[in-house]
PLY file of the C-alpha trace (Angstrom):
ply
format ascii 1.0
element vertex 295
property float x
property float y
property float z
element edge 294
property int vertex1
property int vertex2
end_header
6.99 48.10 -65.92
10.50 49.02 -67.62
11.15 47.43 -70.84
14.42 47.46 -72.92
14.44 46.51 -76.66
17.72 45.60 -78.27
17.54 46.56 -81.96
15.87 49.11 -83.93
15.00 47.03 -87.10
11.26 46.18 -87.91
11.13 43.66 -85.25
12.75 45.75 -82.59
10.39 48.63 -83.17
7.42 46.33 -83.31
8.40 44.84 -79.97
8.85 48.49 -78.75
5.36 49.35 -80.13
3.85 46.58 -78.09
5.54 47.66 -74.87
4.38 51.32 -75.40
0.90 50.16 -75.96
0.96 48.28 -72.63
1.97 51.43 -71.06
5.51 50.42 -70.17
8.51 52.67 -69.71
10.16 51.63 -72.91
13.90 52.14 -74.27
15.21 50.88 -77.39
18.99 50.59 -77.59
20.76 50.19 -80.98
22.88 52.00 -83.59
20.39 54.49 -84.76
20.19 53.53 -88.34
17.21 52.13 -90.36
17.86 48.56 -91.44
18.31 47.79 -95.03
15.11 45.97 -96.30
15.56 43.34 -99.02
13.55 40.54 -100.56
9.88 39.99 -101.03
9.03 41.52 -97.73
5.25 41.59 -96.35
3.21 40.97 -93.38
0.63 38.34 -93.13
-0.86 39.74 -89.80
-1.45 43.48 -89.22
0.12 45.20 -86.28
-2.57 46.71 -84.04
-2.49 50.59 -84.17
-0.13 50.55 -87.31
-1.76 48.51 -90.02
-5.15 50.26 -89.63
-6.47 49.84 -93.18
-7.77 46.86 -94.92
-4.95 44.46 -96.34
-2.84 46.07 -98.92
-3.05 43.31 -101.40
-3.53 39.48 -102.01
-0.35 37.45 -102.42
-0.68 34.41 -104.94
1.84 31.49 -104.70
2.69 29.05 -107.28
4.95 25.91 -107.20
6.48 24.83 -110.57
8.96 22.14 -111.51
7.74 19.66 -108.62
6.02 19.96 -105.29
6.77 22.04 -102.20
8.80 19.39 -100.64
11.03 19.28 -103.81
11.57 22.98 -103.40
12.37 22.51 -99.69
14.96 20.10 -100.49
16.35 22.13 -103.50
16.89 25.23 -101.37
17.78 23.94 -97.96
18.66 20.02 -98.60
16.05 19.04 -96.10
12.27 18.53 -96.83
11.36 18.97 -93.15
12.32 22.80 -93.05
9.05 24.69 -93.40
8.50 27.86 -95.29
5.41 30.24 -95.26
3.70 28.60 -92.42
4.83 24.98 -93.50
1.75 24.63 -95.76
2.05 26.63 -99.07
-1.43 28.48 -99.34
-2.46 29.36 -102.86
-3.15 33.00 -101.64
-3.34 34.99 -98.44
-3.76 38.67 -97.55
-0.95 40.94 -96.87
0.06 44.26 -95.55
3.30 46.34 -96.81
6.35 45.55 -94.79
8.46 48.67 -95.80
5.69 51.13 -95.06
5.00 49.47 -91.66
8.63 49.93 -90.83
8.61 53.47 -91.77
5.66 54.19 -89.57
7.18 52.41 -86.69
10.38 54.49 -87.23
8.65 57.89 -87.29
6.61 56.84 -84.15
9.48 55.58 -82.24
12.84 57.12 -83.44
12.74 59.24 -80.16
13.04 56.14 -78.00
16.26 54.97 -79.60
19.45 55.11 -77.58
22.22 55.28 -80.19
24.85 52.72 -79.20
25.84 49.12 -79.18
24.81 46.60 -76.51
27.66 44.34 -75.54
27.33 40.52 -74.92
28.25 41.11 -71.23
25.71 44.09 -70.79
22.86 41.93 -72.26
23.56 39.21 -69.67
22.97 41.57 -66.81
20.25 43.95 -68.22
17.45 41.97 -66.45
18.80 43.45 -63.20
17.85 46.93 -64.29
14.71 46.13 -66.45
11.70 44.32 -65.91
11.68 42.72 -69.17
14.56 42.74 -71.83
13.55 41.90 -75.47
16.45 41.33 -77.97
16.00 41.26 -81.72
19.78 41.50 -82.21
21.46 38.69 -84.13
21.46 35.69 -81.88
24.67 34.44 -83.64
26.39 37.92 -83.01
25.35 37.98 -79.46
26.15 34.37 -78.63
28.62 34.07 -75.59
29.77 30.63 -76.39
29.56 30.33 -80.21
31.82 27.48 -80.40
29.51 25.38 -78.24
26.26 26.38 -79.80
24.94 25.34 -83.09
23.46 27.92 -85.64
21.74 26.50 -88.58
21.29 28.88 -91.37
21.03 28.88 -95.26
22.90 31.41 -97.58
20.90 32.62 -100.45
21.73 35.01 -103.16
19.31 37.53 -104.32
19.08 39.70 -107.33
16.58 42.63 -108.05
14.61 41.30 -110.98
12.02 38.54 -111.60
12.78 35.39 -113.57
9.30 34.87 -115.11
8.63 37.00 -118.06
5.63 39.08 -117.54
5.11 37.87 -114.01
2.02 39.39 -112.36
2.18 41.87 -109.40
2.03 40.22 -105.82
3.00 36.68 -106.91
5.58 34.29 -105.48
6.79 31.68 -107.82
8.54 28.65 -106.15
10.73 26.63 -108.58
11.28 23.18 -107.49
13.18 22.04 -110.75
16.66 20.97 -109.76
17.87 21.80 -113.21
16.76 25.54 -113.08
19.36 27.76 -111.33
16.84 30.03 -109.53
14.71 28.90 -106.58
12.11 31.80 -106.09
10.84 34.65 -108.31
8.65 37.35 -106.53
7.11 40.59 -107.34
5.52 41.76 -104.11
4.13 45.24 -103.68
6.15 46.61 -106.63
9.52 44.90 -105.64
11.01 42.42 -108.00
13.37 39.81 -106.59
14.73 36.44 -107.47
16.45 34.25 -105.14
19.37 31.75 -106.16
21.28 29.09 -104.40
24.95 29.97 -103.82
26.10 27.47 -106.37
23.90 28.64 -109.09
23.89 32.68 -108.31
24.69 35.11 -111.13
27.45 37.65 -110.87
26.68 40.60 -108.61
24.09 38.86 -106.64
23.86 39.77 -103.08
24.27 37.05 -100.24
21.98 36.97 -97.36
21.58 34.55 -94.31
18.30 32.80 -93.83
18.15 31.69 -90.13
16.70 28.23 -89.46
17.32 27.29 -85.80
19.67 27.34 -82.77
20.25 25.72 -79.54
21.81 28.80 -78.15
20.76 29.39 -74.34
23.01 32.11 -73.43
20.47 34.54 -72.23
17.73 32.84 -70.13
16.44 36.02 -68.70
15.98 37.73 -72.19
13.08 37.51 -74.57
14.56 36.78 -77.94
12.35 37.52 -80.84
12.26 38.50 -84.48
13.81 36.27 -87.11
17.48 37.01 -86.30
16.97 37.51 -82.35
15.03 34.04 -82.31
17.14 32.77 -84.91
14.13 30.94 -86.39
12.74 30.44 -89.92
8.91 31.62 -90.18
9.31 34.44 -87.83
8.19 38.07 -89.02
7.67 41.56 -87.58
4.18 40.70 -86.11
5.84 37.87 -84.26
8.16 40.33 -82.46
5.03 42.39 -81.61
2.82 39.51 -80.34
5.92 37.70 -78.35
6.49 41.15 -76.59
2.76 41.94 -75.96
1.98 38.31 -74.67
5.24 38.43 -72.32
4.17 41.67 -70.69
0.46 40.58 -70.53
1.70 37.43 -68.78
3.85 39.20 -66.31
1.09 41.58 -65.48
-1.40 38.74 -65.08
0.95 36.85 -62.90
1.29 39.75 -60.59
-2.51 39.99 -60.14
-3.03 36.46 -59.52
-0.09 36.42 -57.02
-1.86 39.25 -55.05
-5.17 37.40 -55.16
-3.60 34.22 -53.88
-1.70 36.16 -51.24
-4.78 37.71 -50.08
-6.52 34.34 -49.86
-3.88 32.91 -47.84
-3.77 35.86 -45.53
-7.60 35.72 -45.14
-7.67 32.01 -44.53
-4.61 32.03 -42.30
-5.86 34.42 -39.48
-5.62 33.33 -35.85
-9.14 34.22 -34.95
-11.56 31.49 -34.78
-13.91 33.01 -37.12
-13.73 36.09 -39.53
-16.45 37.85 -41.37
-17.17 37.55 -45.01
-17.99 40.20 -47.48
-21.66 39.75 -46.22
-20.87 40.23 -42.78
-21.42 36.38 -41.86
-19.26 34.71 -39.43
-17.35 31.77 -41.14
-14.68 29.62 -39.48
-11.13 29.98 -40.85
-9.88 27.00 -42.80
-7.69 24.49 -40.87
-5.19 21.81 -42.07
-5.90 20.15 -45.53
-8.93 22.45 -46.04
-6.69 25.45 -45.85
-4.32 24.04 -48.49
-7.09 23.16 -50.85
-8.49 26.73 -50.47
-5.13 28.07 -51.29
-4.86 26.07 -54.48
0 1
1 2
2 3
3 4
4 5
5 6
6 7
7 8
8 9
9 10
10 11
11 12
12 13
13 14
14 15
15 16
16 17
17 18
18 19
19 20
20 21
21 22
22 23
23 24
24 25
25 26
26 27
27 28
28 29
29 30
30 31
31 32
32 33
33 34
34 35
35 36
36 37
37 38
38 39
39 40
40 41
41 42
42 43
43 44
44 45
45 46
46 47
47 48
48 49
49 50
50 51
51 52
52 53
53 54
54 55
55 56
56 57
57 58
58 59
59 60
60 61
61 62
62 63
63 64
64 65
65 66
66 67
67 68
68 69
69 70
70 71
71 72
72 73
73 74
74 75
75 76
76 77
77 78
78 79
79 80
80 81
81 82
82 83
83 84
84 85
85 86
86 87
87 88
88 89
89 90
90 91
91 92
92 93
93 94
94 95
95 96
96 97
97 98
98 99
99 100
100 101
101 102
102 103
103 104
104 105
105 106
106 107
107 108
108 109
109 110
110 111
111 112
112 113
113 114
114 115
115 116
116 117
117 118
118 119
119 120
120 121
121 122
122 123
123 124
124 125
125 126
126 127
127 128
128 129
129 130
130 131
131 132
132 133
133 134
134 135
135 136
136 137
137 138
138 139
139 140
140 141
141 142
142 143
143 144
144 145
145 146
146 147
147 148
148 149
149 150
150 151
151 152
152 153
153 154
154 155
155 156
156 157
157 158
158 159
159 160
160 161
161 162
162 163
163 164
164 165
165 166
166 167
167 168
168 169
169 170
170 171
171 172
172 173
173 174
174 175
175 176
176 177
177 178
178 179
179 180
180 181
181 182
182 183
183 184
184 185
185 186
186 187
187 188
188 189
189 190
190 191
191 192
192 193
193 194
194 195
195 196
196 197
197 198
198 199
199 200
200 201
201 202
202 203
203 204
204 205
205 206
206 207
207 208
208 209
209 210
210 211
211 212
212 213
213 214
214 215
215 216
216 217
217 218
218 219
219 220
220 221
221 222
222 223
223 224
224 225
225 226
226 227
227 228
228 229
229 230
230 231
231 232
232 233
233 234
234 235
235 236
236 237
237 238
238 239
239 240
240 241
241 242
242 243
243 244
244 245
245 246
246 247
247 248
248 249
249 250
250 251
251 252
252 253
253 254
254 255
255 256
256 257
257 258
258 259
259 260
260 261
261 262
262 263
263 264
264 265
265 266
266 267
267 268
268 269
269 270
270 271
271 272
272 273
273 274
274 275
275 276
276 277
277 278
278 279
279 280
280 281
281 282
282 283
283 284
284 285
285 286
286 287
287 288
288 289
289 290
290 291
291 292
292 293
293 294
């Protein structure tokens, strides 16, 4: 099976890892630069063959100044938008995001074709490849961006924590509407505070957090990763499993199709009787019985 992966960020290389692991002829197409990694980055599920050790740490989460619904409203203006699996767990196990990306880069850098993929090219790539996986920004690649809605939230980040002596591997969500910052994190040694645009301090860096989209420009393309799918609650491991399952599904479909075709051919022979695998003579199926056998 020939697989093309668009994008060489963490999600793109995780998708490539899944394809290579399934024995596919895999090509990664993207400008050959490692994507800048910012924020409290981690994996909640290990990627097989890459994260082979025990979890790198336990992440502790705390909500202050209100409830998690208050936090959602403060950040997104909507209590229905999920964060961290929708239900805030007090703790969970995690693996290091940045080290995972570095391992994937070292392993698959040689597969990267150093160039951009155009919108028109992406729309036709399924004619050349059995599976096309895109982790490129759905907003950038949209062919009818005026007609499609892309929901996202701009958030500002600064490289420090906002809680004095904040412990390692903690995420503190601030739901208090009178406090300017929304989340203070120290994850695997990286301190970050997130702010709403209205309250951000000077020199803060503004990023986009995708939420959802109705874009349907590429029905033949598997879009995955947070920016490829343009969906909140999507991570590197999501790209790995989306790709793995797509390849597994296509392979299984082909096997089932061959089985069904074989049953139909066997049942549809013109001879009055055909030998079964034990050499017995059994009549071929006729009429409704043949249809039921095919199903």
